[in-house]
BAVEX-509553 format. One record per residue (C-alpha): x, y, z; residue number from 1; residue in three letters. Coordinates in steps of 0.5 Angstrom, whole numbers, plus 500, padded with zeros to 3 digits. Example, Ala and Ser with C-alpha at 12.3 -4.5 7.8 and 13.67 -1.06 7.14 Angstrom:
<atoms>
<atom east="525" north="491" up="516" seq="1" type="ala"/>
<atom east="527" north="498" up="514" seq="2" type="ser"/>
</atoms>
This chain:
<atoms>
<atom east="672" north="689" up="887" seq="1" type="met"/>
<atom east="678" north="688" up="882" seq="2" type="ser"/>
<atom east="678" north="683" up="877" seq="3" type="leu"/>
<atom east="686" north="682" up="878" seq="4" type="phe"/>
<atom east="687" north="679" up="885" seq="5" type="his"/>
<atom east="694" north="680" up="887" seq="6" type="gly"/>
<atom east="696" north="684" up="881" seq="7" type="tyr"/>
<atom east="697" north="692" up="881" seq="8" type="asp"/>
<atom east="696" north="695" up="874" seq="9" type="leu"/>
<atom east="697" north="702" up="872" seq="10" type="tyr"/>
<atom east="691" north="706" up="873" seq="11" type="pro"/>
<atom east="690" north="708" up="866" seq="12" type="trp"/>
<atom east="691" north="700" up="863" seq="13" type="ile"/>
<atom east="686" north="697" up="868" seq="14" type="glu"/>
<atom east="679" north="700" up="865" seq="15" type="pro"/>
<atom east="682" north="698" up="858" seq="16" type="gln"/>
<atom east="683" north="691" up="860" seq="17" type="ile"/>
<atom east="676" north="691" up="864" seq="18" type="ser"/>
<atom east="672" north="693" up="858" seq="19" type="asn"/>
<atom east="676" north="688" up="853" seq="20" type="leu"/>
<atom east="674" north="682" up="858" seq="21" type="leu"/>
<atom east="667" north="685" up="859" seq="22" type="ala"/>
<atom east="666" north="687" up="851" seq="23" type="gly"/>
<atom east="662" north="684" up="845" seq="24" type="asp"/>
<atom east="667" north="681" up="841" seq="25" type="leu"/>
<atom east="662" north="678" up="837" seq="26" type="asn"/>
<atom east="664" north="671" up="838" seq="27" type="leu"/>
<atom east="660" north="665" up="837" seq="28" type="cys"/>
<atom east="661" north="663" up="844" seq="29" type="val"/>
<atom east="665" north="665" up="850" seq="30" type="gly"/>
<atom east="669" north="671" up="852" seq="31" type="arg"/>
<atom east="676" north="673" up="853" seq="32" type="pro"/>
<atom east="680" north="672" up="859" seq="33" type="ser"/>
<atom east="687" north="674" up="862" seq="34" type="val"/>
<atom east="692" north="668" up="862" seq="35" type="lys"/>
<atom east="698" north="671" up="865" seq="36" type="thr"/>
<atom east="700" north="678" up="867" seq="37" type="ile"/>
<atom east="707" north="681" up="868" seq="38" type="ser"/>
<atom east="711" north="687" up="868" seq="39" type="ser"/>
<atom east="715" north="690" up="863" seq="40" type="ser"/>
<atom east="719" north="694" up="868" seq="41" type="ser"/>
<atom east="722" north="692" up="875" seq="42" type="leu"/>
<atom east="721" north="699" up="877" seq="43" type="thr"/>
<atom east="717" north="700" up="883" seq="44" type="arg"/>
<atom east="712" north="706" up="885" seq="45" type="arg"/>
<atom east="709" north="706" up="892" seq="46" type="asp"/>
<atom east="713" north="700" up="893" seq="47" type="his"/>
<atom east="709" north="696" up="888" seq="48" type="lys"/>
<atom east="710" north="693" up="881" seq="49" type="ile"/>
<atom east="705" north="696" up="876" seq="50" type="leu"/>
<atom east="704" north="691" up="871" seq="51" type="asn"/>
<atom east="703" north="692" up="864" seq="52" type="asp"/>
<atom east="704" north="686" up="860" seq="53" type="val"/>
<atom east="698" north="681" up="859" seq="54" type="phe"/>
<atom east="696" north="675" up="855" seq="55" type="thr"/>
<atom east="689" north="674" up="853" seq="56" type="ile"/>
<atom east="685" north="668" up="851" seq="57" type="ser"/>
<atom east="680" north="668" up="846" seq="58" type="ile"/>
<atom east="675" north="662" up="844" seq="59" type="pro"/>
<atom east="675" north="662" up="837" seq="60" type="tyr"/>
<atom east="672" north="657" up="832" seq="61" type="ala"/>
<atom east="673" north="651" up="837" seq="62" type="gly"/>
<atom east="680" north="653" up="839" seq="63" type="ser"/>
<atom east="683" north="658" up="843" seq="64" type="thr"/>
<atom east="687" north="664" up="841" seq="65" type="leu"/>
<atom east="693" north="666" up="846" seq="66" type="his"/>
<atom east="695" north="674" up="844" seq="67" type="trp"/>
<atom east="700" north="678" up="848" seq="68" type="gln"/>
<atom east="699" north="685" up="849" seq="69" type="ile"/>
<atom east="705" north="690" up="851" seq="70" type="leu"/>
<atom east="703" north="697" up="854" seq="71" type="phe"/>
<atom east="708" north="702" up="856" seq="72" type="asn"/>
<atom east="705" north="703" up="863" seq="73" type="gly"/>
<atom east="709" north="709" up="864" seq="74" type="ser"/>
<atom east="707" north="712" up="857" seq="75" type="asp"/>
<atom east="700" north="712" up="855" seq="76" type="pro"/>
<atom east="701" north="715" up="849" seq="77" type="glu"/>
<atom east="706" north="710" up="846" seq="78" type="asp"/>
<atom east="702" north="705" up="842" seq="79" type="leu"/>
<atom east="701" north="698" up="845" seq="80" type="pro"/>
<atom east="704" north="692" up="842" seq="81" type="asp"/>
<atom east="701" north="685" up="840" seq="82" type="phe"/>
<atom east="705" north="679" up="840" seq="83" type="leu"/>
<atom east="701" north="674" up="836" seq="84" type="ile"/>
<atom east="704" north="667" up="836" seq="85" type="pro"/>
<atom east="700" north="663" up="830" seq="86" type="asp"/>
<atom east="703" north="657" up="826" seq="87" type="tyr"/>
<atom east="699" north="660" up="820" seq="88" type="ser"/>
<atom east="703" north="666" up="819" seq="89" type="gly"/>
<atom east="698" north="672" up="821" seq="90" type="phe"/>
<atom east="702" north="678" up="822" seq="91" type="asp"/>
<atom east="697" north="684" up="820" seq="92" type="pro"/>
<atom east="700" north="691" up="818" seq="93" type="asp"/>
<atom east="700" north="697" up="823" seq="94" type="tyr"/>
<atom east="696" north="701" up="817" seq="95" type="glu"/>
<atom east="690" north="695" up="817" seq="96" type="asp"/>
<atom east="688" north="696" up="824" seq="97" type="ile"/>
<atom east="684" north="703" up="824" seq="98" type="pro"/>
<atom east="684" north="703" up="832" seq="99" type="his"/>
<atom east="691" north="702" up="833" seq="100" type="leu"/>
<atom east="693" north="708" up="828" seq="101" type="val"/>
<atom east="688" north="712" up="832" seq="102" type="asn"/>
<atom east="690" north="710" up="839" seq="103" type="trp"/>
<atom east="687" north="714" up="844" seq="104" type="asp"/>
<atom east="689" north="711" up="851" seq="105" type="his"/>
<atom east="683" north="716" up="854" seq="106" type="arg"/>
<atom east="678" north="712" up="851" seq="107" type="asp"/>
<atom east="676" north="706" up="855" seq="108" type="pro"/>
<atom east="674" north="702" up="849" seq="109" type="asp"/>
<atom east="680" north="703" up="845" seq="110" type="ala"/>
<atom east="683" north="696" up="847" seq="111" type="leu"/>
<atom east="677" north="693" up="845" seq="112" type="leu"/>
<atom east="676" north="696" up="839" seq="113" type="asn"/>
<atom east="683" north="694" up="837" seq="114" type="ile"/>
<atom east="682" north="687" up="838" seq="115" type="val"/>
<atom east="675" north="687" up="834" seq="116" type="arg"/>
<atom east="680" north="690" up="828" seq="117" type="asp"/>
<atom east="685" north="684" up="829" seq="118" type="leu"/>
<atom east="679" north="679" up="830" seq="119" type="leu"/>
<atom east="676" north="681" up="823" seq="120" type="gly"/>
<atom east="683" north="681" up="820" seq="121" type="leu"/>
<atom east="684" north="674" up="823" seq="122" type="tyr"/>
<atom east="678" north="671" up="820" seq="123" type="lys"/>
<atom east="679" north="674" up="813" seq="124" type="lys"/>
<atom east="686" north="671" up="814" seq="125" type="his"/>
<atom east="684" north="664" up="816" seq="126" type="thr"/>
<atom east="679" north="664" up="811" seq="127" type="leu"/>
<atom east="684" north="664" up="806" seq="128" type="lys"/>
<atom east="688" north="659" up="809" seq="129" type="leu"/>
<atom east="682" north="654" up="809" seq="130" type="val"/>
<atom east="681" north="656" up="801" seq="131" type="ser"/>
<atom east="688" north="653" up="800" seq="132" type="lys"/>
<atom east="686" north="646" up="804" seq="133" type="glu"/>
<atom east="679" north="646" up="801" seq="134" type="asn"/>
<atom east="676" north="651" up="796" seq="135" type="ser"/>
<atom east="670" north="647" up="795" seq="136" type="asn"/>
<atom east="668" north="647" up="803" seq="137" type="phe"/>
<atom east="671" north="655" up="803" seq="138" type="val"/>
<atom east="666" north="657" up="798" seq="139" type="ser"/>
<atom east="660" north="654" up="802" seq="140" type="asp"/>
<atom east="663" north="658" up="808" seq="141" type="val"/>
<atom east="663" north="664" up="804" seq="142" type="ala"/>
<atom east="656" north="663" up="802" seq="143" type="glu"/>
<atom east="654" north="662" up="809" seq="144" type="leu"/>
<atom east="657" north="669" up="811" seq="145" type="ile"/>
<atom east="655" north="673" up="805" seq="146" type="ser"/>
<atom east="648" north="670" up="807" seq="147" type="ala"/>
<atom east="648" north="674" up="813" seq="148" type="lys"/>
<atom east="643" north="669" up="817" seq="149" type="asn"/>
<atom east="648" north="667" up="821" seq="150" type="tyr"/>
<atom east="653" north="671" up="825" seq="151" type="asp"/>
<atom east="658" north="670" up="827" seq="152" type="pro"/>
<atom east="661" north="665" up="823" seq="153" type="val"/>
<atom east="668" north="663" up="825" seq="154" type="asp"/>
<atom east="673" north="658" up="821" seq="155" type="ala"/>
<atom east="680" north="656" up="823" seq="156" type="ile"/>
<atom east="685" north="651" up="821" seq="157" type="leu"/>
<atom east="687" north="646" up="827" seq="158" type="leu"/>
<atom east="694" north="643" up="827" seq="159" type="lys"/>
<atom east="694" north="636" up="825" seq="160" type="pro"/>
<atom east="693" north="631" up="831" seq="161" type="val"/>
<atom east="691" north="624" up="831" seq="162" type="ala"/>
<atom east="683" north="624" up="832" seq="163" type="asp"/>
<atom east="677" north="621" up="830" seq="164" type="asp"/>
<atom east="676" north="626" up="825" seq="165" type="tyr"/>
<atom east="683" north="625" up="821" seq="166" type="ser"/>
<atom east="687" north="619" up="825" seq="167" type="pro"/>
<atom east="693" north="619" up="820" seq="168" type="ser"/>
<atom east="693" north="625" up="816" seq="169" type="ser"/>
<atom east="698" north="630" up="816" seq="170" type="ser"/>
<atom east="694" north="636" up="814" seq="171" type="his"/>
<atom east="690" north="641" up="818" seq="172" type="pro"/>
<atom east="683" north="640" up="820" seq="173" type="val"/>
<atom east="678" north="645" up="818" seq="174" type="ile"/>
<atom east="674" north="647" up="824" seq="175" type="ser"/>
<atom east="668" north="652" up="823" seq="176" type="val"/>
<atom east="663" north="655" up="828" seq="177" type="leu"/>
<atom east="656" north="658" up="827" seq="178" type="val"/>
<atom east="652" north="661" up="832" seq="179" type="gln"/>
<atom east="644" north="660" up="831" seq="180" type="ile"/>
<atom east="640" north="665" up="835" seq="181" type="lys"/>
<atom east="634" north="662" up="838" seq="182" type="leu"/>
<atom east="629" north="667" up="841" seq="183" type="asp"/>
<atom east="626" north="664" up="848" seq="184" type="thr"/>
<atom east="623" north="670" up="850" seq="185" type="ser"/>
<atom east="616" north="667" up="849" seq="186" type="gln"/>
<atom east="617" north="661" up="852" seq="187" type="val"/>
<atom east="613" north="661" up="859" seq="188" type="pro"/>
<atom east="617" north="662" up="865" seq="189" type="asp"/>
<atom east="614" north="656" up="868" seq="190" type="ile"/>
<atom east="618" north="652" up="863" seq="191" type="cys"/>
<atom east="625" north="654" up="866" seq="192" type="phe"/>
<atom east="623" north="652" up="873" seq="193" type="lys"/>
<atom east="629" north="648" up="875" seq="194" type="asp"/>
<atom east="633" north="650" up="869" seq="195" type="ala"/>
<atom east="641" north="652" up="870" seq="196" type="pro"/>
<atom east="642" north="660" up="870" seq="197" type="pro"/>
<atom east="643" north="664" up="864" seq="198" type="glu"/>
<atom east="650" north="664" up="862" seq="199" type="asp"/>
<atom east="652" north="671" up="858" seq="200" type="pro"/>
<atom east="658" north="668" up="855" seq="201" type="thr"/>
<atom east="653" north="662" up="852" seq="202" type="phe"/>
<atom east="646" north="665" up="850" seq="203" type="leu"/>
<atom east="645" north="661" up="843" seq="204" type="his"/>
<atom east="646" north="654" up="840" seq="205" type="pro"/>
<atom east="653" north="653" up="836" seq="206" type="val"/>
<atom east="654" north="648" up="831" seq="207" type="val"/>
<atom east="661" north="646" up="830" seq="208" type="gln"/>
<atom east="663" north="643" up="823" seq="209" type="ile"/>
<atom east="670" north="639" up="822" seq="210" type="his"/>
<atom east="672" north="638" up="815" seq="211" type="cys"/>
<atom east="678" north="633" up="814" seq="212" type="ser"/>
<atom east="683" north="633" up="808" seq="213" type="asp"/>
<atom east="679" north="627" up="806" seq="214" type="ser"/>
<atom east="673" north="631" up="805" seq="215" type="gly"/>
<atom east="669" north="628" up="811" seq="216" type="lys"/>
<atom east="665" north="633" up="815" seq="217" type="ile"/>
<atom east="663" north="632" up="822" seq="218" type="val"/>
<atom east="658" north="636" up="825" seq="219" type="pro"/>
<atom east="657" north="637" up="833" seq="220" type="gln"/>
<atom east="651" north="641" up="836" seq="221" type="leu"/>
<atom east="652" north="645" up="843" seq="222" type="tyr"/>
<atom east="647" north="648" up="846" seq="223" type="val"/>
<atom east="647" north="652" up="853" seq="224" type="pro"/>
<atom east="645" north="648" up="859" seq="225" type="pro"/>
<atom east="639" north="653" up="860" seq="226" type="arg"/>
<atom east="636" north="652" up="853" seq="227" type="met"/>
<atom east="638" north="644" up="853" seq="228" type="glu"/>
<atom east="633" north="644" up="859" seq="229" type="his"/>
<atom east="627" north="647" up="856" seq="230" type="ile"/>
<atom east="628" north="643" up="850" seq="231" type="leu"/>
<atom east="628" north="636" up="853" seq="232" type="gly"/>
<atom east="635" north="634" up="853" seq="233" type="gly"/>
<atom east="640" north="632" up="848" seq="234" type="arg"/>
<atom east="636" north="626" up="845" seq="235" type="asn"/>
<atom east="631" north="631" up="843" seq="236" type="ser"/>
<atom east="636" north="635" up="839" seq="237" type="met"/>
<atom east="640" north="630" up="834" seq="238" type="lys"/>
<atom east="643" north="633" up="828" seq="239" type="leu"/>
<atom east="640" north="631" up="821" seq="240" type="pro"/>
<atom east="645" north="627" up="817" seq="241" type="ala"/>
<atom east="650" north="631" up="813" seq="242" type="tyr"/>
<atom east="652" north="629" up="806" seq="243" type="ser"/>
<atom east="658" north="633" up="802" seq="244" type="arg"/>
<atom east="655" north="630" up="796" seq="245" type="gln"/>
<atom east="648" north="633" up="796" seq="246" type="asn"/>
<atom east="648" north="638" up="802" seq="247" type="thr"/>
<atom east="650" north="645" up="802" seq="248" type="val"/>
<atom east="653" north="648" up="808" seq="249" type="leu"/>
<atom east="648" north="654" up="808" seq="250" type="leu"/>
<atom east="642" north="649" up="807" seq="251" type="glu"/>
<atom east="645" north="644" up="812" seq="252" type="tyr"/>
<atom east="645" north="650" up="817" seq="253" type="leu"/>
<atom east="638" north="652" up="815" seq="254" type="gln"/>
<atom east="635" north="645" up="817" seq="255" type="ser"/>
<atom east="638" north="645" up="823" seq="256" type="val"/>
<atom east="636" north="652" up="825" seq="257" type="asp"/>
<atom east="629" north="650" up="823" seq="258" type="lys"/>
<atom east="629" north="643" up="827" seq="259" type="his"/>
<atom east="631" north="647" up="833" seq="260" type="leu"/>
<atom east="626" north="653" up="832" seq="261" type="ser"/>
<atom east="620" north="648" up="831" seq="262" type="asp"/>
<atom east="622" north="644" up="837" seq="263" type="leu"/>
<atom east="622" north="651" up="841" seq="264" type="leu"/>
<atom east="615" north="652" up="838" seq="265" type="leu"/>
<atom east="613" north="645" up="840" seq="266" type="val"/>
<atom east="615" north="647" up="847" seq="267" type="ile"/>
<atom east="612" north="654" up="847" seq="268" type="arg"/>
<atom east="605" north="652" up="845" seq="269" type="glu"/>
<atom east="606" north="645" up="849" seq="270" type="gly"/>
<atom east="605" north="649" up="855" seq="271" type="his"/>
<atom east="598" north="651" up="853" seq="272" type="thr"/>
<atom east="596" north="645" up="850" seq="273" type="lys"/>
<atom east="598" north="641" up="856" seq="274" type="arg"/>
<atom east="593" north="646" up="860" seq="275" type="arg"/>
<atom east="588" north="645" up="855" seq="276" type="glu"/>
<atom east="589" north="637" up="856" seq="277" type="tyr"/>
<atom east="589" north="637" up="863" seq="278" type="ile"/>
<atom east="583" north="642" up="863" seq="279" type="ala"/>
<atom east="579" north="637" up="859" seq="280" type="ala"/>
<atom east="581" north="631" up="864" seq="281" type="phe"/>
<atom east="578" north="636" up="870" seq="282" type="leu"/>
<atom east="572" north="637" up="866" seq="283" type="cys"/>
<atom east="570" north="629" up="864" seq="284" type="leu"/>
<atom east="573" north="626" up="870" seq="285" type="phe"/>
<atom east="571" north="631" up="876" seq="286" type="ser"/>
<atom east="569" north="626" up="881" seq="287" type="asp"/>
<atom east="576" north="622" up="879" seq="288" type="asn"/>
<atom east="581" north="627" up="880" seq="289" type="ile"/>
<atom east="586" north="625" up="886" seq="290" type="val"/>
<atom east="592" north="630" up="884" seq="291" type="glu"/>
<atom east="595" north="634" up="878" seq="292" type="tyr"/>
<atom east="600" north="639" up="876" seq="293" type="asp"/>
<atom east="597" north="646" up="876" seq="294" type="ala"/>
<atom east="604" north="649" up="874" seq="295" type="glu"/>
<atom east="607" north="645" up="868" seq="296" type="glu"/>
<atom east="601" north="641" up="867" seq="297" type="phe"/>
<atom east="605" north="635" up="866" seq="298" type="arg"/>
<atom east="601" north="630" up="871" seq="299" type="thr"/>
<atom east="595" north="628" up="873" seq="300" type="ile"/>
<atom east="592" north="622" up="877" seq="301" type="thr"/>
<atom east="585" north="619" up="877" seq="302" type="leu"/>
<atom east="582" north="614" up="882" seq="303" type="leu"/>
<atom east="577" north="609" up="879" seq="304" type="phe"/>
<atom east="572" north="604" up="882" seq="305" type="ser"/>
<atom east="569" north="598" up="879" seq="306" type="his"/>
<atom east="565" north="593" up="883" seq="307" type="glu"/>
<atom east="569" north="594" up="889" seq="308" type="asp"/>
<atom east="575" north="594" up="885" seq="309" type="phe"/>
<atom east="579" north="600" up="886" seq="310" type="tyr"/>
<atom east="585" north="603" up="882" seq="311" type="phe"/>
<atom east="589" north="609" up="880" seq="312" type="leu"/>
<atom east="591" north="612" up="873" seq="313" type="val"/>
<atom east="597" north="616" up="872" seq="314" type="his"/>
<atom east="597" north="620" up="866" seq="315" type="val"/>
<atom east="604" north="623" up="864" seq="316" type="thr"/>
<atom east="605" north="628" up="859" seq="317" type="leu"/>
<atom east="612" north="630" up="856" seq="318" type="ser"/>
<atom east="615" north="637" up="854" seq="319" type="arg"/>
<atom east="614" north="635" up="847" seq="320" type="leu"/>
<atom east="606" north="634" up="848" seq="321" type="phe"/>
<atom east="602" north="633" up="843" seq="322" type="pro"/>
<atom east="607" north="630" up="839" seq="323" type="gln"/>
<atom east="609" north="625" up="844" seq="324" type="glu"/>
<atom east="603" north="621" up="846" seq="325" type="gln"/>
<atom east="602" north="621" up="854" seq="326" type="pro"/>
<atom east="603" north="615" up="858" seq="327" type="glu"/>
<atom east="598" north="612" up="862" seq="328" type="leu"/>
<atom east="600" north="607" up="868" seq="329" type="ile"/>
<atom east="594" north="603" up="871" seq="330" type="phe"/>
<atom east="596" north="602" up="878" seq="331" type="gln"/>
<atom east="592" north="597" up="883" seq="332" type="ser"/>
<atom east="591" north="601" up="890" seq="333" type="val"/>
<atom east="592" north="594" up="894" seq="334" type="tyr"/>
<atom east="595" north="589" up="890" seq="335" type="his"/>
<atom east="603" north="588" up="890" seq="336" type="phe"/>
<atom east="608" north="585" up="886" seq="337" type="thr"/>
<atom east="613" north="580" up="889" seq="338" type="lys"/>
<atom east="618" north="586" up="890" seq="339" type="asn"/>
<atom east="613" north="590" up="895" seq="340" type="gly"/>
<atom east="611" north="595" up="890" seq="341" type="thr"/>
<atom east="604" north="596" up="888" seq="342" type="leu"/>
<atom east="602" north="592" up="881" seq="343" type="tyr"/>
<atom east="602" north="597" up="875" seq="344" type="gln"/>
<atom east="601" north="596" up="868" seq="345" type="val"/>
<atom east="604" north="602" up="863" seq="346" type="pro"/>
<atom east="600" north="604" up="857" seq="347" type="his"/>
<atom east="604" north="608" up="851" seq="348" type="ser"/>
<atom east="600" north="605" up="845" seq="349" type="ser"/>
<atom east="592" north="607" up="845" seq="350" type="tyr"/>
<atom east="588" north="611" up="840" seq="351" type="pro"/>
<atom east="591" north="618" up="840" seq="352" type="tyr"/>
<atom east="593" north="623" up="835" seq="353" type="ser"/>
<atom east="597" north="630" up="836" seq="354" type="pro"/>
<atom east="592" north="633" up="831" seq="355" type="arg"/>
<atom east="586" north="632" up="836" seq="356" type="trp"/>
<atom east="583" north="637" up="840" seq="357" type="ser"/>
<atom east="584" north="636" up="848" seq="358" type="gly"/>
<atom east="577" north="634" up="849" seq="359" type="asn"/>
<atom east="578" north="629" up="843" seq="360" type="glu"/>
<atom east="584" north="626" up="846" seq="361" type="met"/>
<atom east="581" north="625" up="853" seq="362" type="val"/>
<atom east="574" north="622" up="851" seq="363" type="lys"/>
<atom east="578" north="617" up="847" seq="364" type="arg"/>
<atom east="583" north="616" up="853" seq="365" type="thr"/>
<atom east="576" north="615" up="857" seq="366" type="arg"/>
<atom east="574" north="610" up="853" seq="367" type="thr"/>
<atom east="580" north="606" up="853" seq="368" type="tyr"/>
<atom east="581" north="606" up="860" seq="369" type="ile"/>
<atom east="574" north="604" up="861" seq="370" type="leu"/>
<atom east="575" north="598" up="856" seq="371" type="asp"/>
<atom east="581" north="596" up="860" seq="372" type="arg"/>
<atom east="578" north="595" up="867" seq="373" type="ile"/>
<atom east="576" north="588" up="867" seq="374" type="glu"/>
<atom east="583" north="586" up="864" seq="375" type="ser"/>
<atom east="587" north="590" up="869" seq="376" type="phe"/>
<atom east="583" north="587" up="874" seq="377" type="lys"/>
<atom east="584" north="580" up="872" seq="378" type="ala"/>
<atom east="592" north="582" up="871" seq="379" type="gly"/>
<atom east="592" north="584" up="878" seq="380" type="cys"/>
<atom east="589" north="578" up="881" seq="381" type="ile"/>
<atom east="593" north="573" up="877" seq="382" type="lys"/>
<atom east="600" north="577" up="878" seq="383" type="his"/>
<atom east="599" north="581" up="884" seq="384" type="gly"/>
<atom east="599" north="579" up="892" seq="385" type="val"/>
<atom east="594" north="583" up="897" seq="386" type="val"/>
</atoms>
């Protein structure tokens, strides 16, 4: 099926545009797209107007570049022309674009390679502009790029607008986008249960850093929805504070990288540790088990009786177990609240250490449960209705 519904392209041009849209431009996030399609001539072929002029949109450093590509559809040997509207004055020389100099329309990746050349030149151009605005900050960016631990790194000057970063400034805001590659290949498949599908245009977290003319730096973290699902949501991924006075950009990105990598390690190892924890319950409470989660090992429910008093204990583990303590909920099987729900009492603070083995955790929990039976029974009688 054609990518260009309703538009007819010169046959030799279509693979050029298709490969550009599907190719790797080494962007932090996203892929290029076609914004407009038109023709440089009204001449018809087989009663069709064939199109050879395209405006492409390229996501770059938190902004969007709109570049126009003009082919001569009737002469494939003729070099394509590029119109790049840009208030920063980007106008590269023909000789500096190797794949344009060596244009070969028979190579389906010819256009893709030209755009790669242009993006490389654009990145150098924007870094020069950034250095004029804030030489100290651009030295941090240059150090980040030369370290080669983080690739790609994109920087751009955003046109001055009144916003949270620079509410009254007439100076552009510096925007830097950095991709942080995280390997999720060792995460158990079950952890991806109910997760959104993978987005091939957004595979890794990116950090966007805004720097205003006042020197205020505001970092923001964007995480692919699928990865956000396994990491436990936005609350577990809060960025460390950034202080320009005592923070180097490379060091800051390394701290963010370590935070996310450590979090991913907890998730990866957490599945194994939750399984060990649930297995210890099954061993020590074999006669009390009502049900448990045999896939993600996130919950287990136990039934206890003491002097004709019956109650349930629900144990819930988070994705960040064992760093986060499991929650216990004591629930009567026949005492109700005034709202008609079974009377229950949550317990989130009891003897616990993430350094203990699963067996030790469960032994301590067992002692805690048995010690609280009488007080829970009294609470049921006092506050519940049979």
